[in-house]
C-alpha positions, -999 to 999 in steps of 0.1 A, spaced: -688 -618 159 -651 -616 152 -626 -588 158 -591 -581 146 -566 -553 151 -550 -543 118 -520 -520 113 -524 -499 82 -493 -504 60 -504 -483 31 -481 -452 27 -511 -429 25 -531 -445 52 -569 -449 49 -574 -425 20 -604 -421 -4 -595 -450 -27 -590 -474 2 -622 -463 18 -641 -468 -14 -628 -503 -17 -639 -510 18 -674 -497 12 -676 -519 -19 -665 -550 1 -691 -541 27 -718 -539 1 -708 -573 -12 -710 -588 23 -740 -596 44 -720 -590 76 -719 -557 95 -684 -542 95 -673 -516 121 -639 -499 124 -627 -484 157 -597 -461 161 -589 -443 194 -625 -448 206 -641 -435 175 -663 -458 154 -670 -459 117 -695 -480 98 -678 -496 67 -708 -486 46 -698 -449 49 -668 -434 31 -671 -402 51 -671 -421 85 -640 -441 74 -621 -410 63 -630 -391 95 -611 -418 115 -579 -400 103 -561 -433 101 -526 -427 86 -498 -451 78 -489 -473 108 -523 -465 125 -539 -494 143 -576 -501 136 -599 -525 154 -622 -542 128 -653 -559 141 -674 -580 118 -707 -597 127 -731 -617 106 -731 -641 77 -697 -645 60 -678 -627 87 -645 -646 82 -645 -638 45 -654 -601 52 -626 -596 77 -601 -612 54 -611 -589 25 -610 -558 47 -576 -568 61 -562 -573 26 -575 -539 15 -560 -521 46 -526 -538 43 -524 -535 5 -537 -499 4 -559 -505 -27 -529 -512 -48 -513 -478 -44 
């Protein structure tokens, strides 16, 4: 299991397009990915859970990944959160 705190740099925060890319990355991974913000957890397989975190620009999210390919999974998620899905 690995964990990393990530600051969201995307101007619109963790919005629908970003959440959709995270869910897609989660589907492509064999690892379990969990996001935590202010004590609230969200499974990366659920767009709704991710959106309900209410993570705006400059929010800090703890990402925990466990399972096969966890390093690759956390790198992908980090890139998506920092890049903001290209928006």
